[in-house]
VEXNU-976552 format. One record per residue (C-alpha): x, y, z; residue in three letters. Coordinates in nm, 2 decimals. Example, Ala and Ser with C-alpha at 12.3 -4.5 7.8 and 13.67 -1.06 7.14 Angstrom:
        x        y        z   resn
     1.23    -0.45     0.78    Ala
     1.37    -0.11     0.71    Ser
END
This chain:
        x        y        z   resn
    -5.77   -23.33    11.11    Met
    -5.67   -23.39    10.74    Asn
    -5.63   -23.11    10.49    Glu
    -5.98   -23.18    10.33    Lys
    -6.16   -23.16    10.66    Asp
    -5.98   -22.84    10.75    Phe
    -6.07   -22.68    10.41    Ala
    -6.44   -22.77    10.46    Glu
    -6.43   -22.63    10.81    Lys
    -6.29   -22.30    10.68    Val
    -6.55   -22.28    10.40    Leu
    -6.83   -22.35    10.65    Asn
    -6.71   -22.08    10.87    Lys
    -6.70   -21.83    10.58    Ile
    -7.05   -21.93    10.47    Glu
    -7.21   -21.94    10.82    Asn
    -7.05   -21.61    10.94    Glu
    -7.10   -21.43    10.60    His
    -6.73   -21.34    10.59    Ile
    -6.64   -21.13    10.29    Glu
    -6.29   -21.03    10.17    Pro
    -6.18   -20.68    10.26    Lys
    -6.11   -20.44     9.97    Pro
    -5.74   -20.40     9.88    Arg
    -5.76   -20.02     9.95    Trp
    -5.85   -20.08    10.32    Ser
    -5.51   -20.25    10.38    Phe
    -5.33   -19.95    10.22    Phe
    -5.53   -19.71    10.44    Val
    -5.44   -19.91    10.76    Val
    -5.08   -19.94    10.64    His
    -5.03   -19.56    10.59    Tyr
    -5.23   -19.48    10.90    Met
    -4.99   -19.69    11.11    Leu
    -4.69   -19.53    10.94    Trp
    -4.83   -19.18    11.00    Ser
    -4.90   -19.25    11.36    Ala
    -4.55   -19.40    11.40    Gly
    -4.39   -19.09    11.24    Ile
    -4.60   -18.85    11.46    Phe
    -4.50   -19.05    11.77    Ala
    -4.14   -19.03    11.67    Ala
    -4.17   -18.65    11.63    Leu
    -4.32   -18.63    11.98    Leu
    -4.04   -18.85    12.10    Leu
    -3.79   -18.59    11.96    Ser
    -3.97   -18.31    12.14    Val
    -3.96   -18.51    12.47    Ala
    -3.58   -18.57    12.41    Val
    -3.53   -18.20    12.35    Thr
    -3.70   -18.11    12.67    Leu
    -3.51   -18.37    12.87    Ile
    -3.18   -18.23    12.74    Val
    -3.29   -17.87    12.80    Phe
    -3.41   -17.94    13.16    Leu
    -3.10   -18.14    13.25    Val
    -2.87   -17.88    13.09    Ala
    -3.04   -17.61    13.29    Asn
    -3.08   -17.80    13.62    Asn
    -2.94   -17.51    13.84    Glu
    -2.58   -17.64    13.89    Trp
    -2.47   -17.27    13.89    Asp
    -2.69   -17.20    14.20    Val
    -2.66   -17.54    14.37    Tyr
    -2.38   -17.42    14.60    Pro
    -2.63   -17.17    14.75    Phe
    -2.91   -17.41    14.81    Leu
    -2.77   -17.59    15.12    Gly
    -2.88   -17.94    15.01    Ile
    -2.69   -18.26    14.93    Gly
    -2.58   -18.35    14.58    Val
    -2.81   -18.66    14.57    Phe
    -3.12   -18.47    14.68    Ser
    -3.04   -18.20    14.43    Phe
    -3.01   -18.44    14.14    Ile
    -3.33   -18.62    14.23    Leu
    -3.52   -18.28    14.25    Ser
    -3.40   -18.18    13.90    Thr
    -3.47   -18.50    13.70    Ile
    -3.74   -18.44    13.44    Pro
    -3.94   -18.76    13.53    Tyr
    -4.25   -18.66    13.33    Ile
    -4.06   -18.63    13.00    Trp
    -3.86   -18.95    13.06    Ile
    -4.19   -19.13    13.10    Val
    -4.34   -18.96    12.79    Met
    -4.03   -19.04    12.59    Ala
    -4.07   -19.41    12.68    Cys
    -4.44   -19.40    12.58    Val
    -4.37   -19.23    12.25    Phe
    -4.09   -19.48    12.18    Leu
    -4.33   -19.77    12.25    Gly
    -4.60   -19.62    12.03    Val
    -4.36   -19.57    11.74    Thr
    -4.22   -19.92    11.76    Val
    -4.57   -20.08    11.79    Tyr
    -4.72   -19.89    11.50    Asn
    -4.43   -19.95    11.26    Val
    -4.41   -20.32    11.36    Arg
    -4.77   -20.36    11.26    His
    -4.73   -20.21    10.91    Thr
    -4.73   -20.44    10.61    Arg
    -4.36   -20.53    10.63    Asn
    -4.31   -20.45    11.00    Gly
    -4.28   -20.81    11.10    Tyr
    -3.94   -20.82    10.93    Gln
    -3.79   -20.58    11.18    Tyr
    -3.63   -20.72    11.49    Asn
    -3.78   -20.54    11.78    Thr
    -3.47   -20.45    11.99    Val
    -3.24   -20.32    11.70    Pro
    -3.53   -20.14    11.55    Phe
    -3.61   -19.97    11.88    Ala
    -3.25   -19.86    11.91    Val
    -3.27   -19.71    11.56    Ile
    -3.60   -19.55    11.63    Val
    -3.46   -19.39    11.95    Leu
    -3.14   -19.28    11.78    Gly
    -3.30   -19.07    11.51    Ile
    -3.52   -18.86    11.76    Pro
    -3.22   -18.82    11.99    Val
    -3.02   -18.67    11.71    Ile
    -3.31   -18.45    11.60    Leu
    -3.39   -18.36    11.96    Gly
    -3.02   -18.25    12.01    Gly
    -3.04   -18.02    11.71    Val
    -3.37   -17.88    11.83    Trp
    -3.22   -17.82    12.17    Phe
    -2.93   -17.62    12.02    Met
    -3.15   -17.39    11.82    Val
    -3.37   -17.31    12.12    Gly
    -3.68   -17.52    12.06    Ile
    -3.65   -17.69    12.40    Gly
    -3.67   -17.34    12.57    Asp
    -3.97   -17.24    12.35    Ser
    -4.17   -17.55    12.42    Val
    -4.09   -17.55    12.79    Asp
    -4.19   -17.18    12.81    Asp
    -4.51   -17.22    12.61    Ala
    -4.63   -17.52    12.82    Leu
    -4.55   -17.32    13.14    Ala
    -4.75   -17.02    13.02    Lys
    -5.06   -17.21    12.89    His
    -5.07   -17.51    13.12    Met
    -5.04   -17.41    13.49    Ser
    -5.03   -17.77    13.60    Ile
    -4.71   -17.82    13.39    Tyr
    -4.52   -17.56    13.61    Arg
    -4.56   -17.79    13.91    Tyr
    -4.45   -18.12    13.76    Met
    -4.13   -18.28    13.90    Pro
    -3.82   -18.17    13.72    Gly
    -3.98   -17.85    13.57    Val
    -3.80   -17.54    13.68    Arg
    -4.08   -17.28    13.70    His
    -4.24   -17.40    14.03    Ala
    -3.91   -17.39    14.23    Lys
    -3.85   -17.03    14.12    Trp
    -4.20   -16.92    14.21    Asp
    -4.15   -16.92    14.59    Met
    -4.06   -16.56    14.68    Pro
    -4.14   -16.63    15.05    Glu
    -3.87   -16.90    15.05    Ser
    -3.62   -16.68    14.86    Gly
    -3.67   -16.80    14.50    Phe
    -3.80   -16.57    14.23    Leu
    -3.78   -16.56    13.85    Ala
    -3.93   -16.37    13.56    Gly
    -3.86   -16.11    13.29    Glu
    -3.70   -15.77    13.36    Ile
    -3.94   -15.50    13.24    Met
    -3.72   -15.19    13.32    Ser
    -3.40   -15.10    13.50    Ile
    -3.38   -14.79    13.72    Ala
    -3.19   -14.62    14.01    Asp
    -2.85   -14.63    13.84    Ala
    -2.88   -15.00    13.78    Ser
    -2.94   -15.07    14.15    Ala
    -3.30   -15.20    14.10    Ser
    -3.53   -15.32    13.83    Phe
    -3.90   -15.40    13.77    Met
    -3.97   -15.77    13.71    Leu
    -4.27   -15.96    13.60    Lys
    -4.28   -16.31    13.73    Asp
    -4.42   -16.61    13.55    Phe
    -4.76   -16.56    13.70    Arg
    -4.78   -16.20    13.58    Gly
    -4.71   -16.03    13.91    Arg
    -4.48   -15.73    13.91    Glu
    -4.19   -15.69    14.16    Trp
    -3.94   -15.42    14.24    Arg
    -3.61   -15.60    14.28    Val
    -3.32   -15.44    14.46    Met
    -2.98   -15.59    14.37    Phe
    -2.70   -15.34    14.32    Gly
    -2.35   -15.48    14.25    Asp
    -2.38   -15.73    14.54    Ala
    -2.67   -15.91    14.37    Gly
    -2.50   -15.97    14.04    Leu
    -2.30   -16.29    13.99    Ala
    -1.94   -16.22    13.90    Glu
    -1.91   -16.12    13.53    Gly
    -2.28   -16.09    13.48    Gln
    -2.50   -15.79    13.38    Ser
    -2.87   -15.74    13.34    Val
    -3.07   -15.60    13.05    Glu
    -3.43   -15.51    12.98    Glu
    -3.65   -15.81    12.87    Tyr
    -3.39   -16.05    13.00    Met
    -3.53   -16.35    13.19    Arg
    -3.35   -16.41    13.52    Val
    -3.37   -16.63    13.84    Arg
    -3.28   -16.50    14.18    Met
    -3.20   -16.61    14.53    Ile
    -3.27   -16.36    14.79    Gly
    -3.54   -16.25    15.04    Arg
    -3.89   -16.09    15.01    Lys
    -3.87   -15.75    15.18    Thr
    -4.22   -15.62    15.10    Gly
    -4.56   -15.70    14.95    Glu
    -4.41   -15.67    14.60    Lys
    -4.04   -15.61    14.68    Glu
    -3.76   -15.85    14.67    Phe
    -3.39   -15.81    14.75    Thr
    -3.17   -16.04    14.53    Ala
    -2.85   -16.19    14.66    Cys
    -2.79   -16.38    14.34    Val
    -2.91   -16.28    13.99    Val
    -2.85   -16.54    13.72    His
    -2.98   -16.58    13.36    Pro
    -3.29   -16.80    13.33    Trp
    -3.13   -17.00    13.05    Ile
    -2.78   -17.15    13.08    Ile
    -2.78   -17.37    12.77    Tyr
    -3.04   -17.43    12.50    Gly
    -3.05   -17.10    12.31    Arg
    -2.75   -17.07    12.08    Ala
    -2.56   -16.74    12.11    Arg
    -2.60   -16.66    11.74    Gln
    -2.98   -16.66    11.78    Phe
    -2.98   -16.43    12.08    Thr
    -2.66   -16.23    12.09    Gly
    -2.61   -16.33    12.45    Met
    -2.34   -16.55    12.60    Asp
    -2.46   -16.82    12.84    Tyr
    -2.26   -17.07    13.03    Gly
    -2.22   -17.25    13.36    Val
    -1.99   -17.06    13.59    Arg
    -1.77   -17.18    13.87    Thr
    -1.88   -17.03    14.20    Val
    -1.59   -16.88    14.39    Ser
    -1.55   -16.90    14.77    Glu
    -1.57   -16.52    14.78    Arg
    -1.91   -16.52    14.61    Glu
    -2.04   -16.80    14.83    Arg
    -1.95   -16.60    15.14    Val
    -2.11   -16.28    14.99    Arg
    -2.43   -16.46    14.92    Val
    -2.44   -16.62    15.26    Ala
    -2.40   -16.28    15.43    Glu
    -2.67   -16.13    15.21    Cys
    -2.92   -16.41    15.29    Leu
    -2.84   -16.40    15.66    Ser
    -2.96   -16.03    15.68    Arg
    -3.31   -16.15    15.62    Gly
    -3.31   -16.42    15.89    Met
END
């Protein structure tokens, strides 16, 4: 087909199908919509990265010695699969949208994807340090019950008092600091006995502090804690809360003490 025949074919197609040129403004609208969607997806990617870092940093390494499972099984049970998948989806949406903007074809896909991933990783790391990961995780757990039971999310594994795992917020401390009232993440109130034996070495408890415990259920709404640890290890900077969090090394003495405490309920 020569150039003349091709031109005639194009003109006939335009005439027969009543094709009309799109106004210039429509291209600008599409362009900015794609950029807006790409930026929004990048922000969601940052949130996903924040939650991945938060959940991995708080993956229970400080209570792992008391769980009686292998390292490989423990790691598999704490990987935040849902947020890793969501991060990949948000990364793909971001790259796709920006690549389809007016000048997007000029960007090489792989280097551009690395840059797109790098910025949210940095932003997500900053958000993690100021406590946004904890706030988002907590909000999702409170308002979306299905979220608590997703793989890698911590709330479900600490909502099994019959199996010896309980977490929540301390409402009041009584009996010369030997017990406290706790509200778990489902709003149930528990009387928790712990004394000095239940506290991890170097730890203390305060009202309105969120904690996680390993122990045994001793009554309808009573629980004896063999281990009491802060709910958050990392992800809420000390200057924002006034509390000092950190992963501890579990001593052999503490390991034996907890084993003896748990064995009393068997």
